[in-house]
N, C-alpha and C positions, 0 to 999 in steps of 0.2 A: 301479537306475540313478539317480544323483544328478541333481537338477534343475540345469540350466545357468543361469548368470547371464546377463542380457541382453547384457553386454559380450562374452561368449564365443560368442554365437549368430551364425549367418550371417544375412544379410539375408532369405533365404528363410524361415528359421525364425521370424524376427520377424514377417514378413508373415503367416505361417500362424497365429501366436498372435493377432495383431490381428484377423484374419478370424474365428477361432474365438470370440474375445471379442465381436465385433460380432454374430455370429449368436446367441450366447447372450443378449445384451442384447435383440435383436429378439424372440426367443421369449419372454423374460421379460416384456417390455412388452406383447406380444400377449396373454399369459395375464392380466396385470394389468388390461388394458383391459376385460375382460369383467366386468359388474357382479357376477355370482355369485362370481367368484374374488376380487374386491375385498372382498366381505363376508366370505368365508372367511379371507382374510389379516388383515383388521381384527380379527376375533374371536380368531384365533390370537395376534396381537400383544398384545391386551388380556389374554388368559389368561396368556401368557408373562410379561408385565410384573408381573402380580399374584402370581407365584410367590414363595415366601420366598427372600430373599437376592439376587434378580435386580436390584432397584433399586440396591443397593450395588455389585454386579458391573458393571452398565452405567455407573454413576457413575464408578467407577475406570477403566473402559475409556475413557470420554470424557475424563477428566482426562489419562490417558497420551497420548491422541491430540492433545489441545490443546497439550500441552507438547512433543510431538515436532516435529522440524524440518519434516516434511511437513505437519503440522497447522497450524503457524504460517504456512507459506507459503500454504496453502489459505485461512486466515483473512485474510491480507493481500490476496490476490487477490480474495476475496469482498468485502471492505470497499472496495477500490478500485473495483470494479464497482458496488457499492451506492451509495457516496457520490459518486464522481466520474465514473462511467460510462465508465471506461477499463479496458482489459485490462492484464495485466502486460507484454505485448509492447509496447503503446503507451507504457507508463511507461518501459520500458528504451530505447525508441527516442528518447523525449524526453531521457532521461538522457544518451544517447550524443550527441545533437545539441547538448547543452549542454556537452559534454566533461567530464561528471561534476562540474560546478561550479554553484554557486548563481547564479541569473539576476541577482541584484542585486549582491552583494558579491564574487562570483567565488571564494568559498571552496570548497575541495574537498569533495565529497559522496561519501565513500568507500563507503558502503553504503546499502541500502534504508532503514534506520532513520534515516539522517541527512538524507534528502531528504523534504521536505514538498510535497505537491501544492498549488500555488496555484490557486485557482479563484474565479470570480465568484459571490458569494453571491446576487446578484440574478437570475442566470439560473436559471430554474426547471427546465426539462427537461434541457438538456445539461450543466448544471453549469459550463459555460464554463471548462474547464481552460486555464490560461495557461502556467505554467512550473513548474519545481522550485526550491524555495528551501531555505535552511538554516533551522534552528530560530529563530534570532534575527531574520532578515529576515521570516520568516512571522509572527512575533509582532508585529513593528513594523507590518505591514500590518493585522493583526487588531486590535491595540489602537487604531490610528488610524481604525478603521472603514472602511478603504480610501478615505479621503478625501484627495485631493490637497491640499486647502486646509490640513488639519491637518498633513500631512507638510511642506508648504512653511513653515508657521508654526514647526514644530519645527526645521527647518533654519535659518531666520532667527534663532531663539532661540539655537541653538548657536553660530552665527557671531557673534552679538552678544556673547555671553559669552566666546568665544575672543578677540575683539578687546580686550575689557576685560582679560583675563588677559595677553594679549600686551603691552598697554600697561604692565602691572605687572611684566613681565619673566618671567612664568611660561611655560615652554615646553610646548606641547601636542604629545605624541608622535604623535598622529594626523595632524598637518599635514605630517609628513615622509614619509608613505607615498607610494609610486609608483603605487598603485592610484587611478585617477581617479574611481572610483565611491564606495565606502563600505567601511570595514573593520569586520568583526565579529570579536570574540574568541571 
């Protein structure tokens, strides 16, 4: 009998498989929690890794896993939790609440790789996640050291030079935009 795909299973079959997996996990953890079993497993793992050809085999398996879609998603979720202390669900909730747009320039953020988590570097424990930004706006904040004074000085500098160019008759394309915030290319 061929193994059914999850999409072809009934809800009862899915629940049965989940329960079976949960029980297996509990039994395995119970076995691993005993000190004598931990020592057995550690010695077996050491012996296995020292067999000829195993290091290359494991290295290739790890490389295939890292390059797979599931491996990449796992790494992204792990890094978000490690660096920003948020889950993928919280990330996507924030993305939906921003309508898939950058919090500063309102540019579309079509995918996970286009959205950067803006966080307060001075908050030690919670990482102070603020919003999602595009690459350019995230760079602006990072390069300015998140200093409002530097950002204001930069804005004044640009406005000063725009007025000089305007007086010379040079047209600035960015002044004609309908976006009241900022335009990123």
